[in-house]
C-alpha positions in Angstrom: -78.7 188.6 55.9 -80.8 191.0 53.9 -82.8 189.3 51.2 -84.1 191.3 48.2 -86.4 190.3 45.4 -84.5 190.8 42.1 -86.8 191.4 39.1 -83.9 190.3 36.9 -83.8 186.7 38.4 -87.4 186.6 39.8 -85.9 185.3 43.0 -85.0 186.6 46.5 -81.3 186.9 46.7 -78.8 187.7 49.5 -77.8 191.3 49.1 -74.1 191.7 48.6 -73.0 195.2 47.3 -70.0 195.5 45.0 -68.1 197.3 47.8 -68.4 196.3 51.5 -71.0 198.5 53.3 -71.3 200.8 50.3 -74.4 201.0 48.0 -75.0 202.8 44.8 -78.7 203.2 44.3 -80.5 204.9 41.3 -84.2 205.6 41.1 -85.8 206.8 37.9 -87.2 210.2 38.7 -90.2 212.3 37.7 -90.9 213.8 34.3 -91.7 217.3 35.5 -94.7 218.4 33.4 -97.5 218.1 36.0 -98.1 217.7 39.7 -96.9 214.4 41.3 -99.7 211.8 41.9 -100.2 209.0 44.3 -98.4 206.6 42.1 -95.3 208.7 42.4 -95.8 208.8 46.2 -96.0 205.0 46.3 -92.8 204.5 44.3 -90.7 207.1 46.1 -91.9 206.2 49.5 -90.8 202.7 48.7 -87.4 204.0 47.6 -87.2 206.1 50.8 -87.9 203.1 53.1 -85.2 201.0 51.3 -82.6 203.8 51.8 -83.5 204.5 55.4 -83.3 200.8 56.3 -80.0 200.3 54.5 -78.5 203.3 56.3 -79.9 202.1 59.6 -78.0 198.8 59.0 -74.7 200.7 58.5 -74.6 200.9 54.7 -73.3 204.1 53.1 -75.9 204.7 50.4 -75.1 207.0 47.4 -78.7 207.8 46.3 -79.3 209.2 42.8 -82.7 210.3 41.6 -82.9 212.1 38.3 -85.2 214.7 36.9 -86.4 214.4 33.3 -86.7 218.0 32.3 -87.0 217.5 28.5 -89.6 215.3 27.1 -92.5 215.2 24.6 -95.0 215.9 27.5 -93.0 218.9 28.7 -92.9 220.3 25.2 -96.7 219.8 24.8 -97.5 221.4 28.1 -95.2 224.4 27.3 -96.9 224.9 23.9 -100.3 224.7 25.6 -99.3 227.4 28.0 -97.4 229.4 25.5 -94.2 229.4 27.6 -90.8 227.6 27.5 -89.9 224.1 28.6 -87.6 225.5 31.2 -90.5 227.4 32.9 -92.7 224.3 32.9 -89.8 222.1 34.3 -89.0 224.6 37.0 -92.6 225.0 38.1 -93.2 221.3 38.5 -89.8 220.5 39.9 -90.5 223.0 42.7 -93.9 221.4 43.3 -92.4 218.0 43.4 -89.8 219.1 46.0 -92.6 220.5 48.1 -94.7 217.3 47.9 -91.8 215.0 48.6 -90.6 217.2 51.6 -94.1 216.9 53.0 -93.9 213.1 52.9 -90.5 213.3 54.7 -88.7 211.7 51.7 -84.9 211.8 52.0 -83.2 214.3 49.7 -81.1 212.4 47.0 -77.3 212.7 47.2 -77.4 213.6 43.5 -80.4 214.9 41.6 -79.1 215.2 38.0 -81.3 216.8 35.3 -81.4 215.4 31.9 -80.5 218.7 30.2 -77.3 218.9 32.2 -76.1 215.5 30.8 -76.5 215.9 27.1 -72.8 215.6 26.5 -72.7 212.3 28.3 -75.6 211.0 26.3 -74.0 212.0 23.1 -70.8 210.1 24.0 -72.8 207.0 25.0 -74.6 207.1 21.7 -71.4 207.5 19.8 -70.0 204.4 21.6 -73.1 202.4 20.6 -72.8 203.4 17.0 -69.0 202.6 17.0 -69.9 199.1 18.3 -72.7 198.7 15.7 -75.4 198.6 18.3 -77.0 201.8 17.0 -77.5 203.5 13.6 -78.8 206.7 12.1 -82.2 206.3 10.4 -83.2 207.8 7.2 -85.2 210.4 9.1 -82.1 211.6 11.0 -83.0 210.0 14.3 -80.6 207.6 15.9 -81.9 204.1 16.9 -80.7 201.3 19.1 -80.4 198.0 17.2 -82.3 195.7 19.6 -81.3 192.5 17.8 -77.7 193.3 18.2 -78.0 192.8 22.0 -78.5 189.0 22.6 -79.8 189.5 26.2 -82.7 191.8 25.2 -85.8 190.8 27.2 -83.8 189.5 30.2 -85.5 191.9 32.7 -89.1 191.6 31.4 -88.5 187.9 30.6 -89.7 188.2 27.1 -88.0 186.8 24.0 -87.8 188.8 20.8 -90.4 186.8 19.0 -93.0 187.2 21.7 -92.2 190.9 21.9 -92.5 191.3 18.1 -95.9 189.6 18.0 -97.4 190.4 21.4 -96.2 193.8 22.5 -97.3 197.1 21.0 -94.3 198.9 19.4 -94.0 202.1 17.5 -94.3 201.6 13.7 -91.7 203.7 12.0 -90.3 203.1 8.5 -87.0 204.7 9.5 -86.3 201.8 11.8 -84.7 198.6 10.7 -86.8 196.7 13.1 -90.1 197.6 14.9 -88.5 196.9 18.3 -85.6 199.3 17.8 -85.9 202.4 20.0 -84.8 206.0 19.6 -81.7 207.3 21.2 -81.5 210.7 19.6 -84.4 212.7 18.0 -83.7 215.0 15.1 -84.7 218.6 15.9 -88.2 219.8 15.0 -89.2 223.4 14.5 -89.9 225.3 17.7 -88.5 222.6 20.0 -85.5 222.7 22.3 -82.4 221.2 20.6 -78.7 220.6 21.2 -75.7 220.0 18.9 -74.6 216.5 18.2 -72.6 214.6 15.5 -76.0 213.8 13.9 -77.1 217.4 13.8 -79.3 219.3 16.2 -81.7 217.3 18.2 -82.6 216.0 21.7 -82.2 212.7 23.5 -84.7 209.9 23.7 -86.1 209.1 27.1 -84.3 205.8 27.7 -80.7 207.0 27.1 -81.1 209.7 29.8 -81.1 207.3 32.8 -78.2 205.2 31.5 -76.0 208.3 30.9 -76.8 209.9 34.3 -76.5 206.7 36.4 -73.3 205.6 34.8 -71.7 209.0 35.0 -72.4 209.3 38.8 -72.4 205.6 40.0 -70.2 204.0 37.4 -70.8 201.4 34.7 -71.9 198.9 37.3 -73.8 199.6 40.5 -75.9 197.9 43.1 -79.6 198.8 43.0 -81.9 200.3 40.5 -85.5 201.1 41.5 -88.7 202.3 39.9 -92.3 201.4 39.4 -93.4 198.1 37.7 -94.6 200.1 34.7 -90.9 200.9 33.9 -89.8 197.3 33.6 -90.6 197.3 29.9 -89.6 199.0 27.9 -87.7 201.6 29.9 -85.5 199.5 32.2 -85.2 196.8 29.6 -83.8 199.4 27.2 -81.5 200.8 29.9 -79.9 197.4 30.3 -79.5 196.9 26.6 -77.9 200.2 25.8 -75.7 200.3 28.9 -74.4 196.7 28.7 -74.0 196.9 24.9 -71.5 199.8 25.3 -69.7 198.7 28.5 -69.8 194.9 28.1 -70.4 194.7 31.8 -73.4 193.9 33.9 -75.2 197.2 34.4 -77.1 196.7 37.7 -77.0 193.8 40.2 -80.4 194.2 41.8 -83.6 195.5 40.2 -86.4 196.4 42.7 -89.8 197.5 41.4 -92.8 198.9 43.3 -96.3 197.6 42.6 -99.0 199.5 40.9 -101.3 201.9 42.8 -105.0 201.3 42.0 -108.0 203.6 42.7 -110.9 201.4 43.7 -109.2 198.4 42.2 -108.5 200.2 38.8 -105.1 201.3 37.8 -104.8 205.0 38.3 -104.7 206.9 35.0 -105.8 210.2 33.6 -107.8 208.5 30.9 -110.0 206.9 33.5 -110.4 210.2 35.3 -109.2 208.7 38.6 -106.0 210.7 38.8 -105.2 211.9 42.3 -102.3 214.2 43.1 -100.3 214.2 46.3 -101.3 217.8 47.1 -105.0 217.0 46.6 -104.7 214.3 49.3 -102.6 216.6 51.6 -105.4 219.2 51.6 -107.5 216.8 53.6 -105.0 214.5 55.3 -101.7 214.8 57.2 -98.6 213.8 55.3 -97.7 211.1 57.9 -101.1 209.5 57.4 -100.5 209.2 53.7 -97.0 207.9 54.3 -98.3 205.3 56.6 -100.9 204.2 54.1 -98.2 203.8 51.4 -96.1 201.5 53.7 -98.9 199.4 55.1 -98.7 197.1 52.1 -95.5 195.4 50.8 -93.8 197.6 48.3 -94.1 194.9 45.5 -97.8 194.4 46.1 -100.5 196.3 44.3 -101.8 199.0 46.6 -105.5 199.9 46.4 -106.6 203.4 47.4 -110.2 203.9 48.5 -111.9 206.8 50.4 -111.6 204.6 53.6 -107.8 204.1 53.2 -106.5 207.2 54.9 -108.9 207.3 57.9 -107.8 203.7 58.6 -104.2 204.8 58.4 -104.9 207.7 60.8 -106.4 205.3 63.3 -103.2 203.2 63.2 -101.0 206.2 63.8 -103.3 207.3 66.6 -102.6 204.0 68.4 -98.9 204.6 68.1 -99.0 208.2 69.3 -101.3 207.3 72.1 -98.7 204.8 73.3 -96.0 207.5 73.1 -97.8 210.2 75.1 -96.1 211.5 78.3 -93.2 209.0 78.0 -90.3 211.3 77.0 -86.8 210.8 78.2 -86.4 207.0 77.8 -83.4 205.2 76.5 -84.1 202.8 73.6 -83.7 199.2 74.6 -81.0 197.2 72.9 -81.3 193.6 71.6 -85.0 193.1 72.4 -87.2 190.6 70.7 -89.1 193.6 69.2 -85.9 194.9 67.5 -84.9 191.4 66.4 -88.4 190.7 64.9 -88.4 194.2 63.2 -85.0 193.6 61.6 -86.0 190.1 60.5 -89.1 191.5 58.8 -87.1 194.3 57.0 -84.4 191.8 56.1 -87.0 189.9 54.2 -87.2 192.1 51.2 -88.2 195.2 53.3 -91.5 193.7 54.5 -93.1 196.8 56.1 -96.5 195.1 56.9 -94.8 192.6 59.2 -92.5 195.3 60.6 -95.5 197.5 61.4 -97.1 194.5 63.1 -94.1 194.3 65.4 -94.5 198.0 66.2 -98.1 197.4 67.2 -97.0 194.7 69.6 -94.5 197.1 71.0 -97.1 199.8 71.4 -99.4 197.3 73.3 -96.5 196.5 75.6 -95.9 200.2 76.3 -99.5 200.6 77.3 -99.3 197.6 79.7 -96.1 198.9 81.3 -97.4 202.4 81.6 -99.4 201.4 84.7 -96.7 199.3 86.4 -93.3 200.5 85.4 -93.0 204.0 84.0 -89.2 203.7 83.4 -89.6 200.5 81.4 -92.5 202.2 79.5 -90.3 205.1 78.6 -87.5 202.9 77.4 -89.9 200.9 75.2 -91.4 204.1 73.9 -87.9 205.3 72.9 -87.4 202.0 71.0 -90.8 202.5 69.3 -89.6 206.0 68.1 -86.2 204.6 67.0 -87.8 201.8 64.9 -90.4 204.2 63.6 -87.6 206.5 62.4 -86.3 203.7 60.2 -89.7 203.9 58.4 -89.9 207.7 58.5 -92.8 207.8 61.0 -93.5 208.5 64.7 -91.1 211.5 65.0 -93.7 214.1 65.9 -94.5 215.2 69.4 -97.7 213.2 70.2 -99.6 216.4 71.2 -98.7 218.0 67.9 -100.0 214.9 66.0 -103.3 214.9 67.8 -103.9 218.6 67.3 -102.7 218.7 63.7 -104.7 215.7 62.6 -108.0 217.1 64.0 -110.6 219.2 62.3 -111.6 221.0 65.4 -111.1 224.7 66.1 -107.8 224.5 68.1 -108.0 228.1 69.4 -111.5 227.3 70.7 -110.3 224.2 72.5 -107.4 226.0 74.1 -109.7 228.8 75.2 -112.1 226.3 76.8 -109.2 224.6 78.6 -108.0 227.9 79.9 -111.5 228.7 81.1 -111.6 225.4 82.8 -108.3 226.1 84.6 -109.7 229.4 85.8 -112.9 227.6 87.1 -110.9 225.0 88.9 -108.6 227.7 90.5 -111.8 229.4 91.7 -113.1 226.0 92.9 -116.1 226.4 90.6 -116.4 222.7 90.0 -119.7 222.8 88.3 -118.4 225.2 85.6 -115.3 223.1 85.2 -117.4 219.9 84.7 -119.6 221.9 82.3 -116.6 222.8 80.2 -115.3 219.3 80.2 -118.7 218.1 78.9 -118.6 220.8 76.2 -115.2 219.5 75.1 -116.4 216.0 75.2 -119.3 216.9 72.9 -116.6 218.2 70.5 -114.9 214.7 70.6 -112.1 216.2 72.8 -110.6 214.1 75.6 -108.6 216.0 78.2 -106.1 214.6 80.7 -104.8 216.3 83.8 -101.3 215.3 84.8 -98.5 217.0 86.8 -100.4 220.3 86.8 -100.8 220.4 83.0 -103.8 219.6 80.8 -103.4 217.9 77.5 -106.1 217.0 74.9 -106.7 214.8 71.9 -109.4 214.0 69.5 -111.3 210.7 69.7 
């Protein structure tokens, strides 16, 4: 049975969805004011692997990933560029979709935007006020009364006293308690605003995800995902406001991806070690980046160094080398490889162990290639099938080798054509000379069944 580590209980638990074989999954989405960075790639690749694996095991997953399209950062960026928040949000939503498509991330079943769910947020806040879990401050903002919710701190495993003394909180005289957080912000001049019972204003960040997830997935759903940085205060506040209004358990399983570090330091703009997805994809193939992101367990810290992606490329090269010239096989059923792969993924989506199984399978393919081509083809089909569960190994091997090289493809093809002509004319000296020239370019050629293929070494 699938075991998942639940941040709420700090234990691995057997995964049992509310409805048999149906899963409601919500992932906190991007605040679209800038290009997505490697931290985003790490989180959403982790989400993607979870969804792919659940679906491969027969679960019908309803996947929701929101877009925060109104926020202080968006307003600041719009003011800097002397344009509207809508323009900024559209620009970076488009860029996000491009980056995520390049990484082969599955498209969400629902992608709600915060500005489309203002009415639901207002109703949720009204319900909290009616139950005395929220109040209107003297400055016109609406706040959640943290001390009215007795389970506050259950996700981050803090008690109120330690939070008050040990965690930085916003000091605001309009609050009854320093821990209280804003649900609705009173309108300021030259900022987007919507009508509400408390006058014009806009939602606070935390209320957005509760309103969108509960509207689409219901007051209770199965899995909520995000980065570890969201545990407190964002996800803690989501639990408080959602359960305070519904009196039901909000989410059954909380899954959080570990931090991404640049040379062992947490990535941040202030440290000037901020790396965007598109910066990386200018120099590396998307599948190489995706492999790197999965090579560590999703809960572990992931360290990015300049050597990380070349190492990932080498690993993929081993897989694609095993798959070359072995099309047309039928994936084997009930093999030890599939059993071991499933056991790894059933253990809290343990991708490093699952990848180790795929390496063993690739080694077996290479062994069989020389003795039993049919068996090699069937093992290769299994490798592709299991790789698909992780979102990798779906390219044609020749396309992978050519796309991942930095050589002049047209020049290589021209030399190969010239070599064909020399061989046809029985000019073996010229053919050997061309092969040597290709070898000097780190190109290996292979002649098989009247065709010549090539790869970079």
